[in-house]
C-alpha positions in Angstrom: 9.5 2.1 11.7 6.2 2.4 9.8 6.0 4.7 6.7 3.1 7.1 6.7 1.1 8.3 3.7 -1.1 11.3 4.2 -4.4 11.3 2.2 -7.2 13.7 1.6 -9.6 14.3 -1.3 -7.4 16.7 -3.2 -4.2 14.6 -2.7 -6.1 11.6 -4.0 -7.4 13.5 -7.0 -3.8 14.5 -7.9 -2.7 10.9 -7.7 -0.6 9.7 -4.7 2.3 7.3 -5.2 4.7 5.9 -2.6 7.2 3.1 -2.5 7.8 0.4 0.2 11.5 -0.6 0.0 11.9 -4.3 1.0 15.6 -4.2 0.2 17.6 -7.3 -0.5 15.8 -10.6 -0.1 16.6 -14.3 -0.5 14.6 -16.2 -3.0 11.7 -18.0 -1.2 11.7 -15.4 1.6 8.5 -13.8 2.8 8.7 -10.3 4.2 6.0 -8.3 6.0 5.7 -4.5 6.2 3.2 -2.0 7.4 2.1 1.3 6.0 0.1 3.9 7.9 -2.7 5.8 6.0 -3.3 9.2 7.7 -6.6 10.8 6.9 -6.0 14.5 6.6 -9.4 15.4 5.3 -12.3 16.9 7.2 -14.4 13.7 7.0 -14.1 9.9 7.0 -12.4 8.1 4.2 -13.2 4.5 3.1 -10.9 2.2 1.2 -13.5 0.4 -1.1 -11.1 -2.1 -2.7 -7.5 -2.8 -3.7 -5.8 -4.4 -6.7 -2.4 -6.0 -6.8 -0.2 -6.5 -9.9 1.0 -9.9 -8.6 -0.2 -12.9 -6.6 3.1 -12.6 -4.7 1.7 -9.7 -2.8 -1.0 -9.9 -0.2 -2.7 -7.0 1.6 -4.7 -7.0 4.8 -6.4 -4.0 6.4 -9.5 -3.2 8.5 -12.5 -2.7 6.3 -13.8 0.3 8.2 -13.9 4.1 7.6 -10.8 6.1 8.7 -12.1 9.0 10.7 -10.8 12.6 10.0 -7.5 13.1 11.7 -7.1 9.3 12.3 -5.0 6.7 10.7 -5.2 3.0 9.7 -2.5 0.4 9.2 -2.2 -1.6 6.0 -0.3 -4.9 6.3 1.7 -6.1 3.3 3.3 -9.4 2.6 5.7 -10.0 -0.3 6.5 -13.7 -1.2 9.6 -13.9 -3.3 9.1 -17.5 -4.4 9.7 -17.7 -8.1 11.0 -14.2 -8.3 14.6 -13.2 -9.1 16.5 -9.9 -9.6 15.0 -6.4 -9.2 11.3 -6.4 -8.6 8.7 -3.6 -8.7 5.1 -4.6 -7.8 2.1 -2.3 -7.7 -0.8 -2.1 -5.3 -3.7 0.3 -5.9 -6.2 1.4 -3.2 -9.5 2.8 -4.3 -11.3 5.2 -1.9 -15.0 6.0 -2.0 -16.0 8.8 -4.3 -12.5 9.0 -5.9 -11.5 7.4 -9.3 -7.8 8.0 -8.8 -6.2 5.2 -6.6 -3.5 5.5 -4.1 -0.6 3.7 -5.7 1.9 1.9 -3.5 4.9 0.2 -5.1 6.9 -2.6 -3.6 10.6 -2.6 -4.5 12.9 -5.5 -3.8 16.2 -7.1 -5.0 15.9 -10.9 -4.9 19.1 -13.0 -4.9 
């Protein structure tokens, strides 16, 4: 069950936000999730770079253009070591020719 976020140039200009819910986790647990980025524009889109708010979050994706009408998978890993309680982490993805990033939040409750 992979969440999908649709992007195009006007959607990115408005500022897209979405949340990946990791649910309840044990401390020291590592959870992996995927997110599908669907290109709904009429041309290719390129993720130039990403920024995470915490070293506990790692991101992996193919560094190639996403063709119009196609999608790409972003793999996320959240490491809860040293974290406790409710957590909200931010990842920002910057696309070519757009200043406004796609913002993806990770939400988890760590016990």
